[in-house]
C-alpha positions, 0 to 999 in steps of 0.5 A: 281184879282191882278193888273200887267203890262207887261214890256214896251219893250214888250208891244211896241214890240207887238204894233210894230208888229201888224200893220205889221201882219195886212197888211200881213193877208190882202195881204194873203187874196187876193193873192196866196202864192208864194216862195216869200211871204212865206219868208215875212210871216216867217219874219213878224212872226219871233217874234211871233214864238220866243216869244212862243217858249221861253215862252213854251219850259222851261215848259217841264220837258225834254230839247227841242231844240228851233231851232227845235221848231221854224222850226216846228212852222215856217212850221205851219205858212206856212200851216195856210197861205195856208189853212186860209179862210178869210170868216170863221170869224177869222182874219189871225193873230188869226188863225196863232197864234193858229196854231203856239202855237199848233204845238209848244205845240204838239211837246213838248208833243211828246217829253215827253210821260207819263204813265197813273199813271201820269194822274191818279195822276192829277185827284186825285190831282185835286179831292183833291183840289176841295174837299177841296175847297168845304169843307173850302168854300175858296181856300186850302192853299198848307199845307192843300192839302199836309196834306190831301194827307199825304205828306210834302210840299216839297213832294207836290211840287215835285208832282207838278213838276211831273204834270207840263207836263199834266197841262200846256196848254193855258187857253182858250184851257183848257176851250174848253176842249182840254188838249192834245195839239191837236191844231196842228192837222189839223183835229181840226183846219180845222173847228175851225172857223165853231162853232155852235151858241149854243156851242159859247153861252155855251163857253162864259158862262164857260168863265164868270164862270172861271173868277169868279173862278180865282177870289177865287184863292190866290193872288199869283196864280192869279198873275202868271196866269195874268202875264203869260197867259194874259200879255204874260211874260215868266215864268223867267220873272214872276219869277223876278217880283214875287222875287221867283224861276222860279220852284216855279212859275211853281208849283204855275201855276200847282196848279192854273190849277188843280184847275181850271181844276176840277172846270171846268169839274164840270161846264161842267156837269151843263151847 
């Protein structure tokens, strides 16, 4: 996979916040939350909330209010602190980040209701890309996919833009079989740390297969996935590093995730 590094200032910010977040987690494990400690928690995690909002919001097809997302994420953080079980085997920081991310993504999903035809087109695209991959024994180029669909490259890219709302999900969430942004639902998060050992083993195997599959993507796709999902950059930052437009980065991401979705579904049937 193509190698890249995050902006040094972003790395420094993440490292600088970590001790405070760790200390906050220990505090909330030991004492009952009060209004004062809730305020401290919000201050501690404000950079995390802002980072997630400004990473995810631009990927929506409709305009979403950043302040509204921050308020929703803040409420989710407080709820996470009140419901956190330190004996369940997950750190508070990991649990809080999951709940914040889930709340943001769930609100984005609600802001752009989609028709069944969009999901149908997503399935068609997934099947097309996977069929071509098997036929060609490599990752198909966008010109080959467009030709197979009977459209121009520009029409194909427009279709990728249309599918963006049903594609953008964190990779780990995709691998866990939940692509409808439902982590914000307390019914799903309540038992998130109580996984069956057998399920953990299967998920680990699937993660390894997905890592291998990512290596088969083209270099642009690999770089977008690395910078956005693993390095934590915004799409805007990724676009600047790759010297292409932000919309093009989103299209590359959509095509890569479509390919991974189809592969994951096939592997899940085998495991």
